[in-house]
Backbone bond lengths (Angstrom), bond angles and torsions (degrees), N, CA, C in turn:
res aa  C-N    CA-C-N  psi(-1)  N-CA   C-N-CA  omega(-1)  CA-C   N-CA-C  phi
1 M - - - 1.448 - - 1.532 108.71 -
2 T 1.312 117.54 132.09 1.462 122.84 179.76 1.521 109.68 -79.20
3 P 1.357 117.10 130.46 1.465 118.44 178.36 1.523 111.12 -66.70
4 V 1.325 115.47 149.27 1.457 121.13 179.02 1.524 108.53 -74.04
5 Q 1.327 116.60 134.32 1.460 121.05 177.08 1.519 109.18 -83.08
6 H 1.317 116.57 127.64 1.459 122.38 179.41 1.520 109.41 -105.91
7 T 1.321 115.75 135.46 1.459 121.69 170.83 1.519 105.99 -118.33
8 I 1.320 115.96 115.28 1.466 121.13 -177.44 1.515 108.40 -89.30
9 T 1.338 115.80 121.95 1.465 119.26 178.95 1.522 112.02 -100.13
10 D 1.331 117.78 -33.66 1.462 121.89 -178.19 1.517 109.46 -149.16
11 V 1.327 115.61 147.55 1.463 121.22 173.84 1.528 108.08 -152.05
12 V 1.328 115.13 143.16 1.457 120.74 177.90 1.528 108.13 -146.73
13 V 1.314 115.53 152.97 1.460 121.53 175.42 1.523 107.62 -125.02
14 H 1.311 115.25 128.26 1.463 122.21 173.50 1.531 106.96 -119.79
15 R 1.313 116.13 169.60 1.466 119.58 178.30 1.520 109.29 -123.76
16 L 1.314 115.72 131.36 1.451 124.00 176.91 1.521 107.02 -106.15
17 L 1.330 115.79 117.79 1.464 121.32 -176.79 1.526 109.09 -105.51
18 K 1.322 116.03 127.46 1.461 120.41 -179.70 1.518 108.69 -144.00
19 Q 1.317 115.14 114.54 1.453 121.76 176.27 1.527 108.46 -104.57
20 E 1.298 116.70 147.05 1.461 122.26 179.71 1.525 110.31 -53.58
21 G 1.314 117.01 126.20 1.461 122.62 176.94 1.515 115.31 78.09
22 A 1.303 118.58 3.34 1.467 121.78 -179.47 1.522 109.43 -120.89
23 P 1.329 117.55 153.14 1.463 119.10 177.22 1.535 110.99 -67.31
24 A 1.306 116.09 153.39 1.463 121.69 178.73 1.524 109.58 -70.80
25 S 1.315 114.83 152.43 1.463 120.91 172.24 1.523 107.13 -136.74
26 V 1.324 116.05 165.57 1.454 119.93 -178.53 1.522 110.51 -127.37
27 E 1.302 114.69 149.36 1.456 122.93 171.72 1.529 104.51 -115.91
28 L 1.329 116.30 108.99 1.460 121.34 -173.00 1.523 111.37 -98.18
29 R 1.288 116.37 134.84 1.457 121.45 171.29 1.531 106.10 -80.35
30 P 1.337 118.22 131.63 1.471 119.57 -174.51 1.526 114.71 -74.02
31 T 1.333 117.62 -23.08 1.464 121.01 -179.02 1.517 109.21 -134.94
32 A 1.316 115.70 165.45 1.461 120.30 175.71 1.527 109.55 -66.20
33 C 1.308 116.00 154.76 1.467 121.16 176.09 1.530 108.97 -77.93
34 A 1.297 115.32 157.81 1.468 119.84 173.55 1.526 108.23 -66.88
35 V 1.309 116.57 140.20 1.468 121.20 176.22 1.537 106.07 -87.68
36 N 1.332 114.77 75.78 1.459 121.02 -179.39 1.530 109.20 -101.70
37 D 1.327 116.89 -174.95 1.465 120.39 -177.33 1.525 112.46 -58.69
38 A 1.340 117.65 -40.62 1.463 120.83 -179.72 1.535 110.61 -64.66
39 A 1.325 117.50 -42.62 1.465 121.29 179.27 1.531 110.54 -64.92
40 V 1.326 116.40 -41.50 1.467 120.18 179.08 1.530 110.09 -63.39
41 R 1.335 117.42 -44.27 1.472 120.12 178.40 1.530 110.82 -60.21
42 L 1.336 116.87 -43.26 1.468 120.69 -179.87 1.528 110.46 -61.72
43 V 1.323 117.23 -50.29 1.472 120.43 -177.78 1.523 111.07 -65.21
44 E 1.321 117.65 -41.17 1.466 119.96 178.74 1.533 110.81 -64.04
45 R 1.327 116.53 -38.70 1.464 119.14 178.26 1.524 110.69 -66.76
46 L 1.331 117.30 -40.80 1.467 120.13 176.07 1.526 110.75 -61.05
47 C 1.327 116.82 -45.50 1.471 120.49 179.87 1.530 111.05 -60.73
48 S 1.316 116.31 -44.15 1.462 121.04 179.89 1.528 110.84 -65.87
49 H 1.308 116.63 -44.86 1.471 122.18 178.73 1.528 109.97 -59.46
50 Y 1.312 115.97 -42.85 1.463 121.84 -179.14 1.529 110.90 -68.17
51 A 1.337 116.45 -43.87 1.467 120.30 -179.06 1.522 111.60 -61.56
52 D 1.342 116.98 -32.53 1.460 121.29 179.79 1.525 112.70 -75.15
53 R 1.312 117.32 -13.35 1.473 122.45 -177.49 1.523 108.97 -78.81
54 S 1.318 117.10 123.59 1.466 119.72 -177.72 1.522 113.14 -86.65
55 S 1.324 118.13 -27.67 1.464 119.88 -176.17 1.529 110.35 -96.83
56 K 1.326 114.63 94.48 1.454 120.63 177.30 1.526 107.73 -119.24
57 G 1.333 115.22 144.43 1.449 119.88 174.50 1.526 108.46 -100.10
58 Y 1.300 117.03 137.35 1.462 121.52 179.90 1.516 108.93 -111.28
59 G 1.301 115.97 147.18 1.450 118.00 -178.72 1.507 112.19 -160.92
60 R 1.314 113.86 -171.88 1.462 121.18 177.37 1.514 106.97 -136.01
61 F 1.302 115.12 166.54 1.451 119.64 -179.41 1.520 110.72 -79.10
62 E 1.309 115.11 150.03 1.458 121.30 174.98 1.527 109.29 -67.69
63 D 1.311 117.10 148.84 1.469 121.31 177.88 1.528 112.02 -72.86
64 D 1.308 117.65 -25.38 1.464 122.84 -177.63 1.537 110.09 -79.93
65 E 1.335 116.51 88.90 1.462 121.26 -177.42 1.521 112.78 -73.39
66 A 1.316 118.49 -16.01 1.466 119.90 176.46 1.527 110.03 -70.90
67 T 1.329 116.38 -42.05 1.457 121.25 179.26 1.526 111.40 -83.73
68 Y 1.327 117.12 -35.44 1.462 123.89 -178.27 1.525 108.86 -122.30
69 P 1.346 118.08 82.50 1.465 121.08 -168.86 1.530 116.48 -83.18
70 L 1.317 119.97 1.61 1.452 120.27 -176.02 1.536 113.38 -56.47
71 P 1.323 120.75 -45.31 1.467 118.75 178.90 1.532 112.44 -59.41
72 Y 1.333 116.42 -38.06 1.464 120.07 178.60 1.527 110.38 -65.47
73 M 1.333 117.18 -43.09 1.467 121.30 178.26 1.522 110.74 -59.77
74 L 1.322 115.82 -45.26 1.460 119.77 -179.03 1.525 111.60 -66.58
75 K 1.316 116.21 -36.73 1.463 119.86 176.97 1.531 110.10 -62.55
76 E 1.339 116.39 -42.68 1.473 119.83 178.02 1.525 111.54 -60.65
77 H 1.326 116.27 -37.19 1.465 119.84 -178.24 1.529 111.97 -81.81
78 V 1.317 117.36 -50.28 1.463 121.48 -171.26 1.527 112.85 -81.48
79 V 1.318 117.21 -46.66 1.463 120.86 -173.74 1.521 111.75 -89.54
80 E 1.331 116.16 -56.33 1.466 120.20 -175.38 1.525 112.89 -79.93
81 R 1.327 116.73 -22.07 1.466 122.86 -178.02 1.531 111.81 55.15
82 S 1.322 115.79 34.78 1.471 120.91 -179.68 1.523 112.30 -89.71
83 I 1.336 117.61 -14.25 1.462 121.01 174.27 1.524 108.64 -133.09
84 D 1.318 115.37 148.41 1.461 119.29 -178.52 1.531 111.02 -85.93
85 F 1.315 114.96 175.37 1.457 121.37 -176.28 1.530 112.04 -60.87
86 A 1.334 116.92 -44.45 1.467 119.78 -179.31 1.523 110.71 -60.21
87 T 1.324 117.25 -41.39 1.461 121.31 -178.78 1.531 111.14 -66.51
88 V 1.327 117.59 -45.56 1.473 119.13 179.93 1.525 109.81 -64.60
89 S 1.318 117.74 -35.95 1.473 119.12 179.22 1.529 110.58 -67.26
90 Q 1.327 117.48 -36.99 1.468 120.57 177.76 1.527 110.82 -67.36
91 Q 1.334 117.01 -38.71 1.467 120.50 176.40 1.526 110.55 -64.18
92 M 1.322 116.38 -38.95 1.460 120.60 178.06 1.525 110.19 -63.83
93 M 1.317 117.10 -37.88 1.467 120.85 178.99 1.520 111.50 -64.55
94 T 1.322 117.53 -36.55 1.464 121.13 176.95 1.528 109.84 -60.67
95 Q 1.332 116.36 -42.79 1.465 120.62 178.15 1.524 111.11 -66.97
96 L 1.329 116.66 -42.17 1.457 120.76 179.52 1.527 110.82 -63.99
97 Q 1.311 116.48 -38.91 1.468 121.27 178.50 1.526 110.13 -59.09
98 A 1.333 116.77 -43.70 1.466 120.63 179.01 1.531 111.12 -64.48
99 C 1.329 116.96 -40.48 1.469 120.50 179.09 1.518 111.33 -65.88
100 I 1.318 117.11 -40.66 1.463 120.87 -179.81 1.525 110.01 -64.25
101 D 1.344 117.05 -38.82 1.467 119.92 177.36 1.519 110.67 -60.31
102 E 1.341 116.94 -41.58 1.460 121.30 -178.92 1.523 111.55 -70.69
103 E 1.322 117.51 -38.31 1.463 122.03 -173.97 1.525 113.35 -90.40
104 A 1.333 117.78 -11.57 1.469 123.08 -178.89 1.531 111.71 58.90
105 E 1.322 117.05 35.10 1.460 122.61 178.35 1.520 110.52 -79.32
106 A 1.309 115.96 165.50 1.461 121.43 175.84 1.521 109.77 -81.59
107 G 1.309 116.92 160.98 1.460 122.00 179.64 1.513 111.75 -86.50
108 G 1.326 115.22 -162.76 1.460 121.57 179.98 1.512 109.94 157.24
109 F 1.293 115.55 -172.51 1.463 121.09 174.88 1.518 108.50 -86.33
110 V 1.328 116.38 139.48 1.458 121.51 178.10 1.526 107.08 -113.27
111 I 1.325 115.22 116.67 1.454 121.31 178.84 1.520 106.98 -102.48
112 I 1.326 116.16 124.74 1.462 121.58 178.60 1.527 106.25 -122.28
113 A 1.328 116.38 126.48 1.459 120.63 -178.18 1.521 109.44 -136.38
114 R 1.308 115.27 139.34 1.466 120.95 173.82 1.515 106.58 -108.38
115 I 1.330 114.66 122.11 1.459 119.67 -177.62 1.523 110.07 -136.35
116 T 1.304 114.86 161.56 1.455 121.56 171.55 1.519 106.64 -106.52
117 E 1.321 115.56 125.76 1.460 122.56 177.28 1.521 107.10 -115.98
118 G 1.315 116.54 105.51 1.452 119.05 -175.28 1.520 109.02 61.85
119 K 1.328 116.68 -115.10 1.465 121.21 179.36 1.523 112.35 -107.06
120 T 1.323 116.81 15.00 1.460 120.60 -175.94 1.520 110.75 -114.06
121 D 1.318 115.99 132.99 1.461 123.51 174.35 1.530 106.29 -86.71
122 T 1.319 117.63 123.54 1.463 121.42 -173.31 1.514 110.93 -129.42
123 L 1.313 115.62 136.72 1.458 122.41 172.88 1.525 106.58 -108.44
124 W 1.327 116.09 118.56 1.449 122.78 179.46 1.515 109.21 -99.74
125 V 1.323 116.67 140.09 1.459 121.95 174.80 1.528 106.61 -135.23
126 A 1.328 115.98 128.28 1.467 120.39 178.33 1.520 108.86 -136.29
127 V 1.328 115.90 142.30 1.455 122.31 176.36 1.527 106.38 -116.70
128 M 1.328 115.79 121.42 1.455 118.45 -178.80 1.518 111.73 -142.31
129 G 1.316 114.77 156.73 1.449 121.58 -179.94 1.518 111.63 -90.59
130 E 1.310 114.24 -175.76 1.455 119.90 178.66 1.519 109.29 -126.34
131 A 1.321 115.18 162.41 1.461 121.63 177.00 1.524 108.09 -134.16
132 L 1.299 114.72 156.73 1.445 120.19 177.79 1.519 107.96 -92.46
133 G 1.315 115.32 126.11 1.455 121.22 178.38 1.520 109.90 -121.74
134 T 1.302 115.44 -168.18 1.460 122.05 -179.40 1.513 108.45 -126.36
135 S 1.329 115.07 142.69 1.457 120.87 178.49 1.519 108.69 -135.54
136 I 1.310 115.99 163.29 1.457 122.81 177.61 1.526 107.34 -116.77
137 T 1.328 116.38 129.92 1.463 121.30 -179.71 1.528 110.32 -80.44
138 G 1.321 114.74 175.31 1.458 120.98 177.17 1.519 112.43 -63.36
139 T 1.321 117.00 -22.77 1.473 121.12 177.42 1.528 111.38 -98.63
140 L 1.317 116.16 15.22 1.462 124.51 176.28 1.517 114.11 66.01
141 D 1.335 116.07 26.95 1.457 120.72 171.95 1.521 108.69 -83.82
142 I 1.304 116.16 149.87 1.462 122.06 177.85 1.522 107.50 -96.63
143 I 1.326 115.66 127.61 1.464 120.83 -179.10 1.524 110.36 -135.22
144 D 1.327 114.86 156.88 1.464 120.40 171.93 1.523 108.88 -76.79
145 C 1.313 115.92 147.07 1.468 119.49 172.15 1.528 108.40 -148.16
146 A 1.313 114.87 134.78 1.461 120.49 177.37 1.530 108.51 -83.07
147 H 1.326 116.45 145.58 1.460 120.73 176.95 1.524 109.48 -145.01
148 L 1.326 115.66 158.98 1.461 120.61 176.22 1.526 108.32 -65.65
149 D 1.316 115.66 136.99 1.453 121.78 -174.29 1.525 109.69 -113.60
150 F 1.333 116.37 106.86 1.462 120.06 -179.10 1.524 112.31 -66.55
151 S 1.334 117.54 -21.21 1.464 118.51 175.16 1.534 110.03 -75.22
152 A 1.336 117.28 -13.28 1.469 122.16 177.17 1.529 110.86 -107.03
153 L 1.340 116.65 27.01 1.462 120.93 174.98 1.515 107.54 -70.96
154 K 1.339 116.68 116.62 1.468 121.19 -173.30 1.520 112.54 -87.33
155 A 1.328 116.27 -40.86 1.466 120.86 178.89 1.515 107.99 -164.38
156 A 1.318 115.43 154.11 1.458 121.00 175.54 1.519 107.77 -144.42
157 G 1.305 115.65 148.48 1.456 120.23 179.41 1.510 110.83 -147.63
158 A 1.304 115.32 156.76 1.457 121.83 179.06 1.522 108.57 -133.95
159 I 1.315 115.55 133.93 1.461 121.61 175.72 1.519 105.99 -113.50
160 H 1.318 115.94 114.49 1.457 121.93 -175.29 1.522 110.72 -101.51
161 S 1.314 116.52 139.29 1.467 120.50 173.24 1.515 108.43 -137.75
162 D 1.318 115.35 155.53 1.454 118.26 176.41 1.530 108.90 -86.85
163 F 1.309 116.66 176.96 1.458 119.06 -176.20 1.521 113.18 -72.33
164 E 1.313 117.82 -9.42 1.462 120.17 172.86 1.516 109.91 -87.17
165 K 1.313 116.71 5.11 1.466 125.01 175.54 1.521 113.71 64.87
166 K 1.304 115.80 33.32 1.457 120.62 172.10 1.521 105.98 -98.75
167 F 1.309 117.57 118.99 1.453 119.91 -177.38 1.517 108.61 -69.37
168 I 1.317 115.56 123.08 1.448 119.16 -170.87 1.524 115.16 -104.68
169 R 1.325 118.77 -30.01 1.456 117.96 177.03 1.530 110.13 -167.26
170 A 1.287 114.71 157.90 1.469 121.91 176.38 1.520 107.84 -130.52
171 E 1.316 116.78 144.26 1.457 122.81 179.01 1.520 108.16 -130.11
172 V 1.300 116.19 145.77 1.454 121.10 175.19 1.527 108.06 -138.27
173 A 1.329 115.93 136.63 1.461 120.08 177.02 1.519 108.76 -129.07
174 P 1.337 117.49 107.73 1.467 119.00 174.47 1.523 109.55 -74.80
175 W 1.311 115.84 143.89 1.475 119.19 179.29 1.507 111.92 -105.60
176 Q 1.305 117.94 -30.10 1.471 118.70 -175.33 1.499 111.01 -117.05
């Protein structure tokens, strides 16, 4: 089987903070991240990790866009081009923050990436934790360094649309 070719157009990382018994808060990145080698490796690893997951839930968006505004946000970004990627990702974080408050879930880093997979425009969203690792500096000192932890991947989802910008399906795979 030939692997799907991914073209990454945008990627951003935000942080969702949730302490036990306290409301969730967010730390928003003001602009999209550079699509550099590190970002490409991260997104490709997420895509591969997700593709290997057999238990995915498929669904569609609710018709009530006032209560569930994600389709409207995506339409503004993808179809109307009235908001940029960073803005739509920040709006998505506001919605996620409200959901986390209701569900009492833990926080983490939220990676949002817009990619083209074959002929499909896809928005990826993943929530993952971090782990403390060890690194060596240029002067050979040993230091702690935090890194994204794929074993702490909490959930990932993909929203697929065709090139006519009709949203065709959404998938979500919980990990924990």
